[in-house]
C-alpha positions as CSV (number, residue, x, y, z in Angstrom):
1,M,0.0,0.0,0.0
2,M,3.0,2.3,0.5
3,I,3.8,1.9,-3.2
4,L,0.3,2.9,-4.1
5,S,0.1,5.7,-1.6
6,N,3.3,7.2,-3.0
7,A,2.0,6.9,-6.6
8,I,-1.3,8.7,-5.6
9,A,0.7,11.4,-3.9
10,I,2.8,11.9,-7.1
11,L,-0.3,12.3,-9.3
12,K,-2.0,14.6,-6.8
13,K,1.1,16.8,-6.9
14,A,0.9,16.8,-10.6
15,K,-2.7,18.0,-10.2
16,I,-4.3,14.9,-11.7
17,K,-8.0,15.2,-10.5
18,Q,-8.8,11.4,-10.2
19,A,-5.4,10.4,-8.8
20,K,-6.5,7.4,-6.8
21,Q,-8.6,6.0,-9.6
22,E,-5.9,6.5,-12.1
23,V,-3.3,4.8,-10.0
24,W,-5.4,1.6,-9.9
25,D,-6.1,2.0,-13.6
26,L,-2.4,2.3,-14.4
27,L,-1.6,-0.6,-12.1
28,A,-4.2,-2.8,-13.9
29,A,-2.7,-1.7,-17.3
30,A,0.8,-2.6,-16.0
31,L,-0.4,-6.1,-14.9
32,N,-2.6,-6.5,-18.0
33,K,-5.6,-7.4,-15.8
34,N,-9.1,-6.3,-15.0
35,K,-9.1,-3.4,-12.5
36,S,-11.5,-5.2,-10.0
37,E,-9.3,-8.3,-10.1
38,V,-6.2,-6.2,-9.3
39,I,-7.9,-4.5,-6.4
40,L,-8.7,-7.9,-4.8
41,T,-5.5,-9.8,-5.6
42,Y,-2.6,-7.4,-6.1
43,R,0.7,-8.1,-4.4
44,P,3.7,-5.9,-5.3
45,T,6.2,-8.7,-5.8
46,D,6.9,-8.6,-9.6
47,K,9.9,-6.3,-10.2
48,I,9.2,-6.1,-13.9
49,V,5.6,-5.0,-13.3
50,S,6.8,-2.5,-10.6
51,K,9.2,-0.9,-13.1
52,K,6.5,-0.6,-15.7
53,F,4.0,0.8,-13.1
54,D,6.6,3.3,-12.0
55,A,7.2,4.4,-15.6
56,Y,3.5,4.8,-16.1
57,I,3.2,7.0,-13.0
58,K,6.2,9.2,-14.0
59,T,4.9,9.7,-17.6
60,R,1.3,10.5,-16.4
61,A,2.7,13.0,-13.8
62,G,4.7,14.5,-16.7
63,G,1.5,15.7,-18.3
64,F,0.8,12.9,-20.9
65,P,-2.8,11.9,-21.2
66,F,-3.8,8.5,-19.6
67,A,-4.4,7.0,-23.1
68,Y,-0.9,7.8,-24.3
69,V,0.6,6.5,-21.2
70,V,-1.0,3.0,-21.5
71,G,-1.2,3.2,-25.3
72,Y,-5.0,2.7,-25.7
73,Q,-8.3,4.4,-25.0
74,P,-11.6,2.6,-24.1
75,F,-14.4,3.4,-26.5
76,L,-17.8,1.8,-26.5
77,G,-16.5,-1.4,-24.8
78,Q,-13.4,-1.8,-26.9
79,N,-9.8,-0.6,-26.4
80,Y,-8.4,1.4,-29.3
81,L,-4.6,1.8,-29.8
82,V,-3.7,5.5,-29.8
83,T,-0.3,7.2,-30.6
84,K,1.1,10.6,-31.3
85,D,-0.4,10.2,-34.8
86,T,-4.0,9.9,-33.6
87,S,-6.2,12.0,-31.3
88,I,-7.8,10.4,-28.3
89,P,-11.4,9.3,-28.8
90,R,-13.8,11.5,-26.7
91,P,-17.2,10.8,-25.2
92,A,-18.9,13.0,-27.8
93,T,-17.6,10.7,-30.5
94,E,-19.3,7.8,-28.7
95,D,-22.5,9.8,-28.9
96,L,-21.9,10.3,-32.7
97,V,-21.6,6.5,-33.2
98,L,-24.7,5.9,-31.2
99,A,-26.6,8.4,-33.2
100,V,-25.6,6.7,-36.5
101,E,-26.4,3.3,-35.0
102,K,-29.9,4.5,-34.1
103,Y,-30.4,5.7,-37.6
104,L,-29.1,2.5,-39.2
105,N,-31.5,0.4,-37.0
106,K,-34.4,2.2,-38.7
107,I,-33.5,1.4,-42.3
108,N,-34.5,-1.7,-44.2
109,K,-31.6,-2.4,-46.5
110,P,-27.8,-2.4,-45.7
111,I,-26.2,0.8,-46.7
112,K,-22.7,2.1,-47.6
113,I,-21.0,4.3,-45.1
114,Y,-18.1,6.8,-45.4
115,D,-16.2,7.7,-42.2
116,I,-14.2,10.9,-43.0
117,G,-11.2,11.7,-40.9
118,T,-11.2,8.2,-39.2
119,G,-8.0,8.7,-37.1
120,S,-7.8,5.6,-34.8
121,G,-10.7,4.0,-36.7
122,C,-12.9,3.9,-33.6
123,I,-16.0,5.2,-35.5
124,A,-15.8,2.8,-38.4
125,I,-14.9,-0.2,-36.4
126,S,-17.5,0.5,-33.7
127,L,-20.2,0.8,-36.4
128,G,-19.0,-2.4,-38.0
129,L,-19.2,-4.3,-34.7
130,R,-22.5,-2.9,-33.6
131,C,-24.4,-2.8,-36.9
132,P,-23.0,-5.5,-39.2
133,D,-26.3,-6.4,-40.8
134,K,-27.1,-2.8,-41.6
135,I,-23.8,-2.0,-43.4
136,K,-23.1,-3.0,-47.0
137,S,-19.6,-1.6,-46.9
138,L,-17.7,1.0,-44.9
139,A,-14.9,3.2,-46.3
140,A,-12.8,5.1,-43.7
141,T,-10.5,7.9,-45.0
142,D,-7.8,10.0,-43.4
143,I,-5.1,12.3,-44.8
144,S,-2.5,10.8,-42.5
145,A,-0.9,7.6,-43.5
146,S,0.5,7.1,-40.0
147,A,-3.1,7.4,-38.5
148,L,-4.3,4.8,-41.1
149,K,-1.6,2.3,-39.9
150,I,-3.1,2.6,-36.4
151,S,-6.7,2.2,-37.6
152,R,-5.8,-0.9,-39.5
153,K,-4.2,-2.4,-36.3
154,N,-7.3,-1.5,-34.4
155,L,-9.4,-3.3,-36.9
156,I,-7.3,-6.5,-36.5
157,S,-7.2,-6.3,-32.7
158,N,-10.9,-5.4,-32.2
159,S,-12.6,-7.6,-34.7
160,R,-12.3,-11.4,-34.7
161,E,-14.9,-11.8,-37.5
162,L,-13.5,-12.0,-41.0
163,E,-16.7,-10.5,-42.5
164,I,-16.3,-7.3,-40.5
165,K,-12.7,-7.0,-41.5
166,K,-13.7,-7.4,-45.2
167,M,-16.5,-4.8,-44.7
168,I,-14.2,-2.0,-43.6
169,I,-11.7,-0.4,-46.0
170,F,-9.2,2.2,-44.9
171,K,-8.0,4.7,-47.5
172,K,-5.7,7.7,-47.6
173,A,-7.7,10.7,-48.9
174,D,-8.2,14.4,-48.3
175,L,-11.8,14.3,-47.0
176,L,-13.9,13.2,-50.1
177,K,-11.4,14.4,-52.7
178,D,-11.2,11.9,-55.6
179,I,-14.0,9.9,-54.0
180,V,-17.3,9.4,-55.9
181,L,-20.2,8.8,-53.5
182,P,-22.7,6.2,-54.6
183,K,-26.5,6.7,-54.3
184,N,-28.0,6.4,-50.8
185,C,-24.9,6.4,-48.7
186,V,-24.3,7.8,-45.2
187,V,-21.4,10.2,-44.4
188,V,-20.0,10.4,-40.9
189,A,-17.2,12.9,-40.0
190,N,-15.3,13.9,-36.9
191,L,-12.8,16.5,-38.2
192,P,-10.5,19.0,-36.4
193,Y,-12.8,21.7,-35.0
194,V,-10.9,23.5,-32.2
195,A,-10.0,27.1,-33.1
196,R,-6.2,27.6,-33.1
197,D,-6.5,30.5,-30.6
198,A,-8.8,28.7,-28.2
199,K,-7.7,28.2,-24.6
200,T,-8.0,24.4,-24.6
201,A,-6.0,22.1,-22.3
202,L,-4.0,19.9,-24.6
203,G,-2.2,16.9,-23.1
204,K,1.4,16.2,-24.2
205,G,1.7,14.1,-27.3
206,E,-1.7,15.0,-28.8
207,P,-1.4,15.8,-32.5
208,K,-2.3,19.4,-33.0
209,K,-3.3,18.8,-36.7
210,A,-6.0,16.4,-35.6
211,I,-7.5,18.9,-33.1
212,F,-6.9,22.5,-34.1
213,C,-8.0,24.3,-37.3
214,K,-8.6,27.6,-39.0
215,Y,-12.0,29.3,-38.9
216,E,-13.9,31.2,-41.6
217,N,-17.0,33.3,-40.8
218,G,-17.2,31.5,-37.4
219,L,-17.1,28.0,-38.8
220,P,-14.3,25.4,-38.8
221,V,-12.5,25.2,-42.2
222,P,-12.3,21.4,-42.4
223,Y,-16.1,21.2,-42.3
224,L,-16.5,23.9,-44.8
225,E,-14.2,22.0,-47.2
226,L,-16.2,18.8,-46.6
227,F,-19.4,20.8,-47.3
228,K,-18.0,22.1,-50.6
229,Q,-16.9,18.6,-51.6
230,I,-20.3,17.1,-50.8
231,R,-22.0,19.8,-52.9
232,K,-19.9,18.8,-55.9
233,Q,-21.0,15.1,-55.7
234,K,-23.4,13.9,-58.3
235,N,-25.1,11.8,-55.7
236,P,-25.4,13.7,-52.4
237,P,-25.5,11.5,-49.2
238,Q,-28.7,10.1,-47.9
239,T,-27.8,11.5,-44.5
240,V,-24.8,13.2,-42.9
241,F,-23.6,13.0,-39.3
242,L,-21.0,15.4,-37.9
243,E,-19.4,16.3,-34.6
244,M,-18.5,19.9,-33.9
245,P,-18.9,22.7,-31.3
246,R,-22.4,23.7,-30.4
247,T,-21.4,27.3,-31.0
248,C,-20.9,26.4,-34.7
249,S,-24.0,24.2,-35.1
250,F,-26.6,26.8,-35.9
251,G,-24.5,28.6,-38.4
252,F,-23.5,25.4,-40.2
253,Q,-27.0,24.1,-40.2
254,K,-28.2,27.4,-41.8
255,L,-25.4,27.1,-44.5
256,W,-26.3,23.5,-45.1
257,R,-30.1,24.1,-45.5
258,S,-29.5,26.9,-48.0
259,T,-27.7,24.6,-50.4
260,L,-28.4,20.9,-49.5
261,P,-32.0,21.1,-48.1
262,Q,-32.8,17.6,-49.3
263,T,-30.0,16.0,-47.3
264,P,-30.7,15.6,-43.6
265,L,-27.8,16.8,-41.3
266,F,-27.3,15.6,-37.7
267,I,-24.8,17.4,-35.6
268,I,-23.5,16.1,-32.3
269,G,-22.5,19.2,-30.3
270,V,-19.6,19.4,-27.9
């Protein structure tokens, strides 16, 4: 308990809010065991584990987010590998997936889905796992080749079923550039939306390009670019789901309705 008490004190000094909880979580990660099992059975006798645990505590106290310390982030019941090349999946993105799932459960025929700016692949993979009978195919794009390497690893580690692995294709692309949308597809996007001058706490290691962006007329540029690309498509999507700040939602909805009134737009606000 002295080891754990010292670890808690270190994280508290580093102003980690849930210090005690994170200590147990980091210990469980070091032991590669379930947290509840660790609480009941842990005995600090393994020197290798102790060194790994000490390294975790030191790194976390140094300002790195929990997910980058242990190398993964829980997301809708699965663990997703994250690195400096991918942003950390947030709760709002879980809400985005659940909104798409709710929509898919109402349709009669399997549909094609395009996940734009896939990052770690958590959106595409989660939808494939949760709605396999509702998806005909799923294309997940990202401009970062390094991020796509991580998303492919996550597909392998999180999906044991061959059919789901065949269903999801990861592709390097700048949003929808050079992509021709088919009729009656769904577009889902979680793009950078934090203004560059915003006072946002960013943990060490998080990729700025995946989080921050320029704004024009009060709206995030990546979403404006996606909007322009969708307008040029011969076949507009059947439905579009986006994640962006609530402060931008009204303005973006207004822009959308003025040009694409026949395409329903759902925005998950953060």
